[in-house]
ZADO-1210 file (C-alpha; in nm, 4 decimals, padded with zeros to 6 digits):
<atoms>
<atom x="08.9688" y="09.0230" z="10.6495" code="MET" pos="1"/>
<atom x="08.9301" y="09.3766" z="10.5093" code="ASN" pos="2"/>
<atom x="09.2460" y="09.4906" z="10.6875" code="ILE" pos="3"/>
<atom x="09.4420" y="09.1948" z="10.5487" code="LEU" pos="4"/>
<atom x="09.3259" y="09.2652" z="10.1917" code="ILE" pos="5"/>
<atom x="09.4109" y="09.6340" z="10.2332" code="PHE" pos="6"/>
<atom x="09.7643" y="09.5530" z="10.3515" code="PHE" pos="7"/>
<atom x="09.8159" y="09.3095" z="10.0629" code="ILE" pos="8"/>
<atom x="09.7057" y="09.5741" z="09.8081" code="ILE" pos="9"/>
<atom x="09.9241" y="09.8395" z="09.9724" code="LEU" pos="10"/>
<atom x="10.2217" y="09.6025" z="09.9844" code="LEU" pos="11"/>
<atom x="10.1905" y="09.5182" z="09.6136" code="VAL" pos="12"/>
<atom x="10.1442" y="09.8801" z="09.5021" code="LEU" pos="13"/>
<atom x="10.4393" y="10.0154" z="09.6998" code="VAL" pos="14"/>
<atom x="10.6665" y="09.7242" z="09.6086" code="LEU" pos="15"/>
<atom x="10.5880" y="09.7756" z="09.2381" code="VAL" pos="16"/>
<atom x="10.6715" y="10.1452" z="09.2802" code="HIS" pos="17"/>
<atom x="11.0003" y="10.0699" z="09.4548" code="GLU" pos="18"/>
<atom x="11.0856" y="09.7987" z="09.2025" code="PHE" pos="19"/>
<atom x="11.0684" y="10.0668" z="08.9321" code="GLY" pos="20"/>
<atom x="11.3424" y="10.2604" z="09.1151" code="HIS" pos="21"/>
<atom x="11.5365" y="09.9397" z="09.1850" code="PHE" pos="22"/>
<atom x="11.5277" y="09.8084" z="08.8273" code="PHE" pos="23"/>
<atom x="11.6257" y="10.1372" z="08.6627" code="SER" pos="24"/>
<atom x="11.9089" y="10.1916" z="08.9139" code="ALA" pos="25"/>
<atom x="12.0465" y="09.8454" z="08.8354" code="LYS" pos="26"/>
<atom x="12.0211" y="09.9140" z="08.4607" code="ILE" pos="27"/>
<atom x="12.2378" y="10.2254" z="08.5018" code="PHE" pos="28"/>
<atom x="12.4970" y="10.0458" z="08.7150" code="GLY" pos="29"/>
<atom x="12.4126" y="10.2242" z="09.0391" code="ILE" pos="30"/>
<atom x="12.4732" y="10.0354" z="09.3620" code="ARG" pos="31"/>
<atom x="12.1567" y="09.9274" z="09.5395" code="VAL" pos="32"/>
<atom x="12.2259" y="09.8421" z="09.9032" code="ASP" pos="33"/>
<atom x="11.8862" y="09.7113" z="10.0107" code="GLU" pos="34"/>
<atom x="11.5414" y="09.6228" z="09.8824" code="PHE" pos="35"/>
<atom x="11.3002" y="09.5969" z="10.1732" code="GLY" pos="36"/>
<atom x="10.9710" y="09.4099" z="10.1879" code="PHE" pos="37"/>
<atom x="10.7683" y="09.5910" z="10.4535" code="GLY" pos="38"/>
<atom x="10.9179" y="09.8433" z="10.6959" code="PHE" pos="39"/>
<atom x="11.1540" y="09.7875" z="10.9924" code="PRO" pos="40"/>
<atom x="11.2127" y="09.6415" z="11.2404" code="PRO" pos="41"/>
<atom x="11.3866" y="09.3854" z="11.0222" code="LYS" pos="42"/>
<atom x="11.2993" y="09.0186" z="11.0643" code="LEU" pos="43"/>
<atom x="11.5700" y="08.8748" z="10.8384" code="PHE" pos="44"/>
<atom x="11.7596" y="08.9471" z="10.5181" code="GLY" pos="45"/>
<atom x="11.9059" y="08.7579" z="10.2238" code="ILE" pos="46"/>
<atom x="12.2203" y="08.8917" z="10.0581" code="LYS" pos="47"/>
<atom x="12.2400" y="08.8381" z="09.6830" code="LYS" pos="48"/>
<atom x="12.5309" y="09.0072" z="09.5151" code="GLY" pos="49"/>
<atom x="12.5715" y="09.3548" z="09.6611" code="GLU" pos="50"/>
<atom x="12.2030" y="09.3947" z="09.7487" code="THR" pos="51"/>
<atom x="12.0345" y="09.2751" z="10.0671" code="GLU" pos="52"/>
<atom x="11.6720" y="09.1711" z="10.0332" code="TYR" pos="53"/>
<atom x="11.5224" y="09.2328" z="10.3754" code="SER" pos="54"/>
<atom x="11.1924" y="09.1121" z="10.5160" code="PHE" pos="55"/>
<atom x="11.0506" y="09.3454" z="10.7777" code="ASN" pos="56"/>
<atom x="10.7821" y="09.3359" z="11.0443" code="LEU" pos="57"/>
<atom x="10.5421" y="09.6081" z="10.9236" code="LEU" pos="58"/>
<atom x="10.3655" y="09.4905" z="10.6039" code="PRO" pos="59"/>
<atom x="10.2775" y="09.8377" z="10.4761" code="ILE" pos="60"/>
<atom x="10.4833" y="09.8588" z="10.1594" code="GLY" pos="61"/>
<atom x="10.8554" y="09.8520" z="10.1025" code="GLY" pos="62"/>
<atom x="11.1612" y="10.0606" z="10.0285" code="PHE" pos="63"/>
<atom x="11.4829" y="10.0634" z="09.8283" code="VAL" pos="64"/>
<atom x="11.8151" y="10.2059" z="09.9450" code="LYS" pos="65"/>
<atom x="12.0019" y="10.3433" z="09.6448" code="ILE" pos="66"/>
<atom x="12.3629" y="10.4383" z="09.7094" code="PHE" pos="67"/>
<atom x="12.3971" y="10.8155" z="09.6816" code="GLY" pos="68"/>
<atom x="12.0273" y="10.9018" z="09.6852" code="GLU" pos="69"/>
<atom x="12.0907" y="11.1095" z="09.9982" code="ASN" pos="70"/>
<atom x="12.4224" y="11.2838" z="09.9254" code="PRO" pos="71"/>
<atom x="12.7084" y="11.2674" z="10.1768" code="ASN" pos="72"/>
<atom x="13.0876" y="11.2669" z="10.1665" code="GLU" pos="73"/>
<atom x="13.1178" y="10.8903" z="10.1159" code="GLU" pos="74"/>
<atom x="12.8827" y="10.8531" z="09.8188" code="ASN" pos="75"/>
<atom x="12.9986" y="11.1760" z="09.6526" code="MET" pos="76"/>
<atom x="13.3769" y="11.1287" z="09.6890" code="ASN" pos="77"/>
<atom x="13.4340" y="10.7816" z="09.8350" code="GLY" pos="78"/>
<atom x="13.5873" y="10.4750" z="09.6668" code="PRO" pos="79"/>
<atom x="13.2551" y="10.3707" z="09.5103" code="ASP" pos="80"/>
<atom x="13.1546" y="10.7228" z="09.4063" code="ALA" pos="81"/>
<atom x="13.1392" y="10.6286" z="09.0362" code="SER" pos="82"/>
<atom x="12.8427" y="10.4010" z="09.1167" code="ARG" pos="83"/>
<atom x="12.6630" y="10.6622" z="09.3231" code="SER" pos="84"/>
<atom x="12.3232" y="10.7995" z="09.2238" code="PHE" pos="85"/>
<atom x="12.4294" y="11.1567" z="09.2960" code="VAL" pos="86"/>
<atom x="12.7257" y="11.1340" z="09.0553" code="ASN" pos="87"/>
<atom x="12.5273" y="11.0021" z="08.7587" code="LYS" pos="88"/>
<atom x="12.4104" y="11.2365" z="08.4771" code="PRO" pos="89"/>
<atom x="12.0953" y="11.4288" z="08.5556" code="LYS" pos="90"/>
<atom x="11.8936" y="11.2491" z="08.2883" code="TRP" pos="91"/>
<atom x="11.9732" y="10.9112" z="08.4443" code="LYS" pos="92"/>
<atom x="11.8762" y="11.0394" z="08.7883" code="GLN" pos="93"/>
<atom x="11.5489" y="11.1701" z="08.6451" code="ALA" pos="94"/>
<atom x="11.4665" y="10.8349" z="08.4826" code="ILE" pos="95"/>
<atom x="11.5320" y="10.6508" z="08.8102" code="ILE" pos="96"/>
<atom x="11.3108" y="10.8918" z="09.0057" code="LEU" pos="97"/>
<atom x="11.0333" y="10.8714" z="08.7449" code="PHE" pos="98"/>
<atom x="11.0553" y="10.4903" z="08.7159" code="ALA" pos="99"/>
<atom x="10.8494" y="10.4318" z="09.0312" code="GLY" pos="100"/>
<atom x="10.5657" y="10.6471" z="08.8986" code="VAL" pos="101"/>
<atom x="10.5815" y="10.4711" z="08.5614" code="PHE" pos="102"/>
<atom x="10.5738" y="10.1288" z="08.7311" code="ALA" pos="103"/>
<atom x="10.2490" y="10.2209" z="08.9099" code="ASN" pos="104"/>
<atom x="10.1008" y="10.3415" z="08.5809" code="PHE" pos="105"/>
<atom x="10.1927" y="10.0108" z="08.4132" code="LEU" pos="106"/>
<atom x="10.0428" y="09.8147" z="08.7023" code="LEU" pos="107"/>
<atom x="09.7136" y="10.0042" z="08.6691" code="ALA" pos="108"/>
<atom x="09.7109" y="09.9281" z="08.2955" code="TRP" pos="109"/>
<atom x="09.7698" y="09.5566" z="08.3569" code="VAL" pos="110"/>
<atom x="09.5025" y="09.5393" z="08.6293" code="LEU" pos="111"/>
<atom x="09.2403" y="09.7136" z="08.4161" code="PHE" pos="112"/>
<atom x="09.3316" y="09.4921" z="08.1196" code="SER" pos="113"/>
<atom x="09.2863" y="09.1740" z="08.3240" code="PHE" pos="114"/>
<atom x="08.9622" y="09.3234" z="08.4510" code="GLY" pos="115"/>
<atom x="08.8359" y="09.3590" z="08.0939" code="PHE" pos="116"/>
<atom x="08.9401" y="09.0004" z="08.0192" code="MET" pos="117"/>
<atom x="08.7440" y="08.8782" z="08.3226" code="SER" pos="118"/>
<atom x="08.4483" y="09.1125" z="08.2757" code="GLY" pos="119"/>
<atom x="08.4803" y="09.4691" z="08.4017" code="LEU" pos="120"/>
<atom x="08.1825" y="09.6843" z="08.5099" code="PRO" pos="121"/>
<atom x="08.1616" y="09.9604" z="08.2477" code="THR" pos="122"/>
<atom x="07.9345" y="10.2588" z="08.1831" code="SER" pos="123"/>
<atom x="07.6965" y="10.2200" z="07.8886" code="VAL" pos="124"/>
<atom x="07.7986" y="10.5657" z="07.7681" code="GLY" pos="125"/>
<atom x="08.1729" y="10.4992" z="07.7809" code="SER" pos="126"/>
<atom x="08.1945" y="10.3565" z="07.4293" code="GLY" pos="127"/>
<atom x="08.3820" y="10.0525" z="07.5625" code="ILE" pos="128"/>
<atom x="08.2583" y="09.7110" z="07.4567" code="GLY" pos="129"/>
<atom x="08.1131" y="09.8210" z="07.1215" code="ASN" pos="130"/>
<atom x="07.7540" y="09.7579" z="07.2291" code="GLY" pos="131"/>
<atom x="07.8288" y="09.4105" z="07.3690" code="THR" pos="132"/>
<atom x="07.7800" y="09.4952" z="07.7369" code="LEU" pos="133"/>
<atom x="07.5909" y="09.2296" z="07.9312" code="THR" pos="134"/>
<atom x="07.3971" y="09.2387" z="08.2590" code="ASP" pos="135"/>
<atom x="07.3213" y="09.6107" z="08.2306" code="VAL" pos="136"/>
<atom x="07.1857" y="09.7629" z="08.5527" code="ASN" pos="137"/>
<atom x="07.1225" y="10.1052" z="08.6998" code="LEU" pos="138"/>
<atom x="07.3975" y="10.1376" z="08.9585" code="VAL" pos="139"/>
<atom x="07.4414" y="10.3890" z="09.2400" code="VAL" pos="140"/>
<atom x="07.7755" y="10.5574" z="09.1632" code="VAL" pos="141"/>
<atom x="07.7947" y="10.7821" z="09.4693" code="SER" pos="142"/>
<atom x="07.5871" y="10.8796" z="09.7715" code="VAL" pos="143"/>
<atom x="07.5918" y="11.2329" z="09.9162" code="SER" pos="144"/>
<atom x="07.6740" y="11.2602" z="10.2888" code="PRO" pos="145"/>
<atom x="07.3703" y="11.3017" z="10.5173" code="ASN" pos="146"/>
<atom x="07.1330" y="11.2668" z="10.2229" code="SER" pos="147"/>
<atom x="06.8035" y="11.0707" z="10.2414" code="PRO" pos="148"/>
<atom x="06.9735" y="10.7934" z="10.0428" code="ALA" pos="149"/>
<atom x="07.2622" y="10.7633" z="10.2890" code="GLU" pos="150"/>
<atom x="07.0266" y="10.7732" z="10.5880" code="VAL" pos="151"/>
<atom x="06.8220" y="10.4940" z="10.4288" code="SER" pos="152"/>
<atom x="07.1324" y="10.2797" z="10.3784" code="GLY" pos="153"/>
<atom x="07.2031" y="10.3053" z="10.0045" code="LEU" pos="154"/>
<atom x="07.5712" y="10.2642" z="09.9110" code="LYS" pos="155"/>
<atom x="07.7863" y="10.3038" z="09.6019" code="SER" pos="156"/>
<atom x="07.7646" y="09.9893" z="09.3915" code="GLY" pos="157"/>
<atom x="07.4027" y="09.9060" z="09.4776" code="ASP" pos="158"/>
<atom x="07.1954" y="09.8024" z="09.1735" code="LYS" pos="159"/>
<atom x="06.8491" y="09.9612" z="09.1611" code="ILE" pos="160"/>
<atom x="06.6045" y="09.6973" z="09.0356" code="VAL" pos="161"/>
<atom x="06.2706" y="09.8385" z="09.1520" code="PHE" pos="162"/>
<atom x="06.1156" y="10.1768" z="09.2224" code="ILE" pos="163"/>
<atom x="05.7592" y="10.2441" z="09.3279" code="GLY" pos="164"/>
<atom x="05.5340" y="10.5199" z="09.4604" code="LYS" pos="165"/>
<atom x="05.1684" y="10.5387" z="09.5670" code="ASP" pos="166"/>
<atom x="05.1125" y="10.1728" z="09.4815" code="GLY" pos="167"/>
<atom x="05.2507" y="10.2150" z="09.1288" code="LEU" pos="168"/>
<atom x="05.5813" y="10.0588" z="09.0272" code="SER" pos="169"/>
<atom x="05.8013" y="09.9902" z="08.7297" code="THR" pos="170"/>
<atom x="06.0674" y="09.7369" z="08.6466" code="THR" pos="171"/>
<atom x="06.2021" y="09.9469" z="08.3585" code="PHE" pos="172"/>
<atom x="06.4724" y="10.1248" z="08.5534" code="ILE" pos="173"/>
<atom x="06.6725" y="10.4102" z="08.4027" code="SER" pos="174"/>
<atom x="06.8173" y="10.7345" z="08.5413" code="PRO" pos="175"/>
<atom x="06.5258" y="10.9217" z="08.3820" code="GLU" pos="176"/>
<atom x="06.2719" y="10.6900" z="08.5495" code="THR" pos="177"/>
<atom x="06.4206" y="10.7453" z="08.8933" code="VAL" pos="178"/>
<atom x="06.4485" y="11.1230" z="08.8459" code="ARG" pos="179"/>
<atom x="06.0867" y="11.1554" z="08.7300" code="SER" pos="180"/>
<atom x="05.9526" y="10.9602" z="09.0291" code="ILE" pos="181"/>
<atom x="06.1746" y="11.1417" z="09.2785" code="VAL" pos="182"/>
<atom x="06.0886" y="11.4845" z="09.1285" code="ALA" pos="183"/>
<atom x="05.7292" y="11.4665" z="09.2503" code="GLY" pos="184"/>
<atom x="05.8300" y="11.4388" z="09.6168" code="GLY" pos="185"/>
<atom x="05.6579" y="11.2061" z="09.8619" code="GLY" pos="186"/>
<atom x="05.7754" y="10.8726" z="09.9945" code="GLU" pos="187"/>
<atom x="05.9082" y="10.6214" z="09.7409" code="ILE" pos="188"/>
<atom x="06.0121" y="10.2572" z="09.7675" code="GLU" pos="189"/>
<atom x="06.3374" y="10.1361" z="09.6144" code="ILE" pos="190"/>
<atom x="06.4516" y="09.7794" z="09.5654" code="GLY" pos="191"/>
<atom x="06.8209" y="09.7187" z="09.5160" code="TYR" pos="192"/>
<atom x="07.0721" y="09.4381" z="09.4892" code="LEU" pos="193"/>
<atom x="07.3852" y="09.4414" z="09.7017" code="ARG" pos="194"/>
<atom x="07.5916" y="09.1426" z="09.5969" code="GLY" pos="195"/>
<atom x="07.3317" y="08.8652" z="09.5686" code="GLN" pos="196"/>
<atom x="07.0998" y="09.0057" z="09.8355" code="THR" pos="197"/>
<atom x="06.7868" y="09.1999" z="09.7410" code="GLU" pos="198"/>
<atom x="06.6742" y="09.4740" z="09.9791" code="ASN" pos="199"/>
<atom x="06.3809" y="09.7163" z="09.9911" code="PHE" pos="200"/>
<atom x="06.3837" y="10.0589" z="10.1548" code="ILE" pos="201"/>
<atom x="06.1552" y="10.3604" z="10.1766" code="LYS" pos="202"/>
<atom x="06.2956" y="10.7079" z="10.1112" code="ILE" pos="203"/>
<atom x="06.1395" y="11.0522" z="10.1376" code="SER" pos="204"/>
<atom x="06.3078" y="11.2884" z="09.8888" code="PRO" pos="205"/>
<atom x="06.4332" y="11.6180" z="10.0297" code="ARG" pos="206"/>
<atom x="06.3541" y="11.9587" z="09.8778" code="GLU" pos="207"/>
<atom x="06.6735" y="12.1468" z="09.7918" code="ASN" pos="208"/>
<atom x="06.5429" y="12.5010" z="09.8297" code="GLY" pos="209"/>
<atom x="06.4898" y="12.5521" z="09.4575" code="ALA" pos="210"/>
<atom x="06.1675" y="12.3562" z="09.4331" code="GLY" pos="211"/>
<atom x="06.3491" y="12.0348" z="09.3302" code="GLU" pos="212"/>
<atom x="06.3355" y="11.7048" z="09.5164" code="TYR" pos="213"/>
<atom x="06.6285" y="11.4661" z="09.5367" code="MET" pos="214"/>
<atom x="06.7482" y="11.1680" z="09.7375" code="ILE" pos="215"/>
<atom x="07.1207" y="11.2362" z="09.7037" code="GLY" pos="216"/>
<atom x="07.2599" y="10.9799" z="09.4618" code="ILE" pos="217"/>
<atom x="07.4494" y="10.9809" z="09.1326" code="ALA" pos="218"/>
<atom x="07.3507" y="10.6981" z="08.8964" code="MET" pos="219"/>
<atom x="07.4770" y="10.5346" z="08.5810" code="ASP" pos="220"/>
<atom x="07.3757" y="10.2415" z="08.3664" code="GLN" pos="221"/>
<atom x="07.6575" y="09.9934" z="08.3984" code="ILE" pos="222"/>
<atom x="07.7094" y="09.6583" z="08.2303" code="GLY" pos="223"/>
<atom x="07.9850" y="09.4012" z="08.2090" code="ILE" pos="224"/>
<atom x="08.2466" y="09.4393" z="07.9324" code="ALA" pos="225"/>
<atom x="08.4291" y="09.1128" z="07.8662" code="LYS" pos="226"/>
<atom x="08.6855" y="09.1557" z="07.5912" code="LEU" pos="227"/>
<atom x="08.9430" y="08.9435" z="07.4057" code="PRO" pos="228"/>
<atom x="09.3070" y="08.9866" z="07.5032" code="VAL" pos="229"/>
<atom x="09.4141" y="09.2481" z="07.2464" code="PHE" pos="230"/>
<atom x="09.1014" y="09.4600" z="07.2920" code="SER" pos="231"/>
<atom x="09.1319" y="09.4266" z="07.6703" code="ALA" pos="232"/>
<atom x="09.4847" y="09.5717" z="07.6713" code="PHE" pos="233"/>
<atom x="09.3841" y="09.8483" z="07.4301" code="TRP" pos="234"/>
<atom x="09.0789" y="09.9505" z="07.6324" code="GLU" pos="235"/>
<atom x="09.2790" y="09.9080" z="07.9531" code="GLY" pos="236"/>
<atom x="09.5326" y="10.1589" z="07.8234" code="MET" pos="237"/>
<atom x="09.2626" y="10.4085" z="07.7254" code="LYS" pos="238"/>
<atom x="09.0893" y="10.3768" z="08.0628" code="LEU" pos="239"/>
<atom x="09.4192" y="10.4193" z="08.2483" code="THR" pos="240"/>
<atom x="09.5002" y="10.7362" z="08.0524" code="LEU" pos="241"/>
<atom x="09.1527" y="10.8819" z="08.1102" code="ILE" pos="242"/>
<atom x="09.1607" y="10.8122" z="08.4836" code="LEU" pos="243"/>
<atom x="09.5173" y="10.9437" z="08.5129" code="THR" pos="244"/>
<atom x="09.4081" y="11.2696" z="08.3512" code="LYS" pos="245"/>
<atom x="09.0962" y="11.2962" z="08.5702" code="ASN" pos="246"/>
<atom x="09.2956" y="11.2188" z="08.8849" code="THR" pos="247"/>
<atom x="09.5567" y="11.4822" z="08.8008" code="ALA" pos="248"/>
<atom x="09.2862" y="11.7441" z="08.7320" code="VAL" pos="249"/>
<atom x="09.1061" y="11.6553" z="09.0539" code="GLY" pos="250"/>
<atom x="09.4239" y="11.6792" z="09.2594" code="LEU" pos="251"/>
<atom x="09.5159" y="12.0108" z="09.0949" code="TYR" pos="252"/>
<atom x="09.1702" y="12.1476" z="09.1778" code="THR" pos="253"/>
<atom x="09.2025" y="12.0299" z="09.5383" code="LEU" pos="254"/>
<atom x="09.5404" y="12.2025" z="09.5794" code="VAL" pos="255"/>
<atom x="09.4247" y="12.5260" z="09.4127" code="VAL" pos="256"/>
<atom x="09.1110" y="12.5404" z="09.6267" code="GLU" pos="257"/>
<atom x="09.3247" y="12.4791" z="09.9346" code="GLY" pos="258"/>
<atom x="09.5566" y="12.7676" z="09.8475" code="LEU" pos="259"/>
<atom x="09.2530" y="12.9902" z="09.8018" code="ARG" pos="260"/>
<atom x="09.1285" y="12.8974" z="10.1476" code="GLY" pos="261"/>
<atom x="08.8310" y="12.7008" z="10.0148" code="ARG" pos="262"/>
<atom x="08.9834" y="12.3552" z="10.0445" code="GLY" pos="263"/>
<atom x="08.8508" y="12.0729" z="10.2589" code="SER" pos="264"/>
<atom x="08.9828" y="11.7390" z="10.3838" code="LEU" pos="265"/>
<atom x="08.6367" y="11.5850" z="10.3449" code="GLU" pos="266"/>
<atom x="08.7280" y="11.4341" z="10.0074" code="SER" pos="267"/>
<atom x="09.0562" y="11.2870" z="10.1333" code="ILE" pos="268"/>
<atom x="09.0561" y="10.9350" z="10.2719" code="THR" pos="269"/>
<atom x="09.3333" y="10.7888" z="10.4860" code="GLY" pos="270"/>
<atom x="09.4280" y="10.4284" z="10.5713" code="PRO" pos="271"/>
<atom x="09.1328" y="10.3749" z="10.8079" code="VAL" pos="272"/>
<atom x="08.8814" y="10.4941" z="10.5483" code="GLY" pos="273"/>
<atom x="09.0521" y="10.2890" z="10.2785" code="MET" pos="274"/>
<atom x="08.9930" y="09.9685" z="10.4778" code="VAL" pos="275"/>
<atom x="08.6190" y="10.0329" z="10.4582" code="GLY" pos="276"/>
<atom x="08.6373" y="10.0977" z="10.0826" code="ILE" pos="277"/>
<atom x="08.8350" y="09.7756" z="10.0353" code="VAL" pos="278"/>
<atom x="08.5610" y="09.5903" z="10.2219" code="GLY" pos="279"/>
<atom x="08.2943" y="09.7335" z="09.9900" code="ASP" pos="280"/>
<atom x="08.4973" y="09.6445" z="09.6793" code="ALA" pos="281"/>
<atom x="08.5612" y="09.2921" z="09.8069" code="TYR" pos="282"/>
<atom x="08.1904" y="09.2472" z="09.8788" code="GLU" pos="283"/>
<atom x="08.1020" y="09.3328" z="09.5170" code="PHE" pos="284"/>
<atom x="08.3565" y="09.0914" z="09.3722" code="GLY" pos="285"/>
<atom x="08.7183" y="09.0320" z="09.2735" code="PHE" pos="286"/>
<atom x="08.6982" y="09.2440" z="08.9568" code="VAL" pos="287"/>
<atom x="08.5859" y="09.5440" z="09.1630" code="TYR" pos="288"/>
<atom x="08.8864" y="09.4829" z="09.3878" code="LEU" pos="289"/>
<atom x="09.1163" y="09.4822" z="09.0821" code="LEU" pos="290"/>
<atom x="08.9678" y="09.8127" z="08.9661" code="SER" pos="291"/>
<atom x="09.0080" y="09.9619" z="09.3106" code="PHE" pos="292"/>
<atom x="09.3739" y="09.8569" z="09.3258" code="ALA" pos="293"/>
<atom x="09.4299" y="10.0065" z="08.9789" code="ALA" pos="294"/>
<atom x="09.2741" y="10.3371" z="09.0883" code="LEU" pos="295"/>
<atom x="09.4948" y="10.3506" z="09.3983" code="ILE" pos="296"/>
<atom x="09.7987" y="10.2748" z="09.1818" code="SER" pos="297"/>
<atom x="09.7102" y="10.5720" z="08.9587" code="ILE" pos="298"/>
<atom x="09.6620" y="10.7949" z="09.2629" code="ASN" pos="299"/>
<atom x="09.9970" y="10.6820" z="09.4031" code="LEU" pos="300"/>
<atom x="10.1732" y="10.7682" z="09.0770" code="SER" pos="301"/>
<atom x="10.0131" y="11.1139" z="09.0513" code="ILE" pos="302"/>
<atom x="10.0746" y="11.2034" z="09.4166" code="ILE" pos="303"/>
<atom x="10.4400" y="11.1036" z="09.3882" code="ASN" pos="304"/>
<atom x="10.4827" y="11.3486" z="09.0993" code="LEU" pos="305"/>
<atom x="10.3849" y="11.6478" z="09.3150" code="ILE" pos="306"/>
<atom x="10.6930" y="11.8739" z="09.3479" code="PRO" pos="307"/>
<atom x="10.6976" y="11.8421" z="09.7266" code="PHE" pos="308"/>
<atom x="11.0076" y="11.7524" z="09.9323" code="PRO" pos="309"/>
<atom x="11.0561" y="11.3778" z="09.9993" code="ALA" pos="310"/>
<atom x="10.8316" y="11.2796" z="09.7065" code="LEU" pos="311"/>
<atom x="10.9726" y="11.1762" z="09.3693" code="ASP" pos="312"/>
<atom x="10.8333" y="11.4979" z="09.2229" code="GLY" pos="313"/>
<atom x="11.0236" y="11.7008" z="09.4828" code="GLY" pos="314"/>
<atom x="11.3489" y="11.5263" z="09.3980" code="ARG" pos="315"/>
<atom x="11.2841" y="11.5826" z="09.0273" code="LEU" pos="316"/>
<atom x="11.2282" y="11.9513" z="09.1048" code="PHE" pos="317"/>
<atom x="11.5644" y="11.9630" z="09.2845" code="PHE" pos="318"/>
<atom x="11.7266" y="11.8115" z="08.9738" code="LEU" pos="319"/>
<atom x="11.5707" y="12.0840" z="08.7600" code="LEU" pos="320"/>
<atom x="11.7072" y="12.3530" z="08.9926" code="ILE" pos="321"/>
<atom x="12.0538" y="12.1973" z="08.9784" code="GLU" pos="322"/>
<atom x="12.0373" y="12.1805" z="08.5992" code="LYS" pos="323"/>
<atom x="11.9408" y="12.5480" z="08.5765" code="ILE" pos="324"/>
<atom x="12.1976" y="12.6755" z="08.8273" code="LYS" pos="325"/>
<atom x="12.4710" y="12.4455" z="08.6959" code="GLY" pos="326"/>
<atom x="12.5763" y="12.3152" z="09.0368" code="SER" pos="327"/>
<atom x="12.4524" y="12.0878" z="09.3111" code="ARG" pos="328"/>
<atom x="12.2192" y="12.1966" z="09.5865" code="ILE" pos="329"/>
<atom x="12.3989" y="12.1872" z="09.9217" code="ASN" pos="330"/>
<atom x="12.3533" y="11.8234" z="10.0405" code="PRO" pos="331"/>
<atom x="12.2706" y="11.9374" z="10.3947" code="LYS" pos="332"/>
<atom x="11.9974" y="12.1661" z="10.2627" code="VAL" pos="333"/>
<atom x="11.8554" y="11.8952" z="10.0344" code="ALA" pos="334"/>
<atom x="11.8551" y="11.6301" z="10.3072" code="ASN" pos="335"/>
<atom x="11.7018" y="11.8626" z="10.5673" code="MET" pos="336"/>
<atom x="11.4325" y="11.9720" z="10.3208" code="THR" pos="337"/>
<atom x="11.3415" y="11.6087" z="10.2555" code="ASN" pos="338"/>
<atom x="11.3244" y="11.5377" z="10.6308" code="ILE" pos="339"/>
<atom x="11.0908" y="11.8340" z="10.6775" code="ILE" pos="340"/>
<atom x="10.8814" y="11.7113" z="10.3835" code="GLY" pos="341"/>
<atom x="10.8489" y="11.3638" z="10.5358" code="ILE" pos="342"/>
<atom x="10.7467" y="11.5184" z="10.8691" code="SER" pos="343"/>
<atom x="10.4764" y="11.7299" z="10.7044" code="VAL" pos="344"/>
<atom x="10.3431" y="11.4278" z="10.5132" code="LEU" pos="345"/>
<atom x="10.3333" y="11.2199" z="10.8336" code="MET" pos="346"/>
<atom x="10.1460" y="11.5000" z="11.0129" code="LEU" pos="347"/>
<atom x="09.8951" y="11.5234" z="10.7273" code="LEU" pos="348"/>
<atom x="09.8477" y="11.1460" z="10.7399" code="MET" pos="349"/>
<atom x="09.7790" y="11.1616" z="11.1140" code="LEU" pos="350"/>
<atom x="09.5187" y="11.4372" z="11.0634" code="VAL" pos="351"/>
<atom x="09.3431" y="11.2446" z="10.7850" code="VAL" pos="352"/>
<atom x="09.3516" y="10.9227" z="10.9907" code="THR" pos="353"/>
<atom x="09.2015" y="11.1058" z="11.2885" code="TYR" pos="354"/>
<atom x="08.9192" y="11.2342" z="11.0683" code="ARG" pos="355"/>
<atom x="08.8574" y="10.8814" z="10.9343" code="ASP" pos="356"/>
<atom x="08.8281" y="10.7502" z="11.2904" code="ILE" pos="357"/>
<atom x="08.5921" y="11.0337" z="11.3914" code="VAL" pos="358"/>
<atom x="08.3635" y="10.9480" z="11.0964" code="LYS" pos="359"/>
<atom x="08.3384" y="10.5901" z="11.2227" code="LEU" pos="360"/>
<atom x="08.2426" y="10.6931" z="11.5770" code="LEU" pos="361"/>
</atoms>
């Protein structure tokens, strides 16, 4: 079930991205030869006008074939050259390349907005909801690898509803309450809700070498923000912008640290790891799944803007070079660079997937 949900989310996100390219190309009168649902081998296709809408075997996204996107003699100088992507003004090419990224941004906005209409989990300190948050709980936001919390089975999304130590307990749960009880060391008991199931575990905090005890979790007080339509779209826009900024900063930091030789693939999750995350989101409810899909849509838009060959950002970078030098980049060089870029991305994906599998074993 988790795999099916993951493929559906991936299919929707990639198709929305490709539709951005497709729609903008059509607006500018560029010939679009094919819009593919899934990846080949092809099962069947439907021709409508000049575009074939193909349905393919591998349900992992989609693609669009825009005439002239990969320059050659036919699309540069052939009979239909006037409708070729490569022969359009640079600003039109840039809009078409950026349209996929923008489509993913819009999708994230819509998903978050519908989440707020349905009731979206929101931090008490976020300022969203104007003090009208309901069902406020102390929620585990993240769990450190190999920490006492992870060993005991705590996961992100668990709601802490009870904490006790030495026969004493409290039902007034706040981050400060948990920290004060953990700080003294010694075994503690924690009760938490996962979905509708209540569980109890015992954890022994670990000393960090500086005289402080911790169990390895980040916490936040989170309630449900259910907003009217206008407010939902407004707050959805603000949340999308904030997360887009944070994602871009995080990715920039990851790249910079990698170039300095201090990078790590530990924070990168591939398709196998994503299936597990989808399962967790699905277990917590449909709204969590919407939020997860919106986050992936934001990540997809940011990653595609990286100026790396084969990505939209790489093609935009090529356009900038052509604009500065006043002439086209040699088509053979551009095409070969994109092929190399795709190969590197595929290799990186294989490495990340291998690491995901190793973590499961």
